C-alpha positions in Angstrom: 16.6 41.6 16.3 15.8 43.6 13.0 16.1 40.2 10.9 14.0 38.1 13.0 10.6 38.8 11.2 12.4 38.2 7.7 13.8 34.7 9.1 10.4 33.6 10.5 8.7 34.3 7.4 11.2 32.4 5.5 11.0 29.4 7.8 7.2 29.3 8.0 7.0 29.7 4.1 9.3 26.9 3.6 7.8 24.6 6.1 4.4 25.3 4.7 5.6 24.5 1.2 7.2 21.1 2.4 4.6 20.0 4.8 1.5 21.6 3.8 -1.9 21.8 5.8 -2.0 19.5 8.7 -5.6 18.7 7.6 -4.5 17.0 4.4 -0.9 15.7 5.1 0.4 14.0 8.0 3.7 15.6 7.6 2.5 18.9 9.1 2.1 16.7 12.3 5.8 16.1 12.1 6.2 19.8 11.7 4.3 20.8 14.7 6.3 18.3 16.9 9.4 19.6 15.5 8.8 23.3 16.5 6.7 22.4 19.8 10.1 20.8 20.9 12.0 24.0 20.4 9.4 26.5 21.5 10.2 26.2 25.2 13.5 27.6 24.4 12.3 30.3 22.3 13.9 29.1 19.1 15.6 32.4 18.8 18.9 31.2 18.3 18.1 28.1 16.2 16.1 29.8 13.3 19.1 29.7 11.0 19.7 26.1 12.1 16.2 24.8 11.4 16.4 26.4 7.7 19.3 24.3 7.0 19.7 21.2 9.2 16.0 21.0 10.1 14.9 21.1 6.5 17.3 18.2 5.6 16.2 16.4 8.6 12.6 16.7 7.7 13.2 15.6 4.1 15.2 12.6 5.1 12.4 11.6 7.5 9.6 11.9 4.7 11.7 10.0 2.1 12.7 7.2 4.6 9.3 6.7 5.9 7.7 6.9 2.2 
């Protein structure tokens, strides 16, 4: 339980750097959809998974759509 604040800060910093502000970039909306999908489950067991595979998936979606 003590590592979760560190992991959440890392996750927020990474996705804020990748997606940017939702008022400027549409990729922030994709990020919001991604997190709202996992929010009902609490996302407590998948924070590390999102830091790894979620980032790779988001980058793949961004580069394939661009």
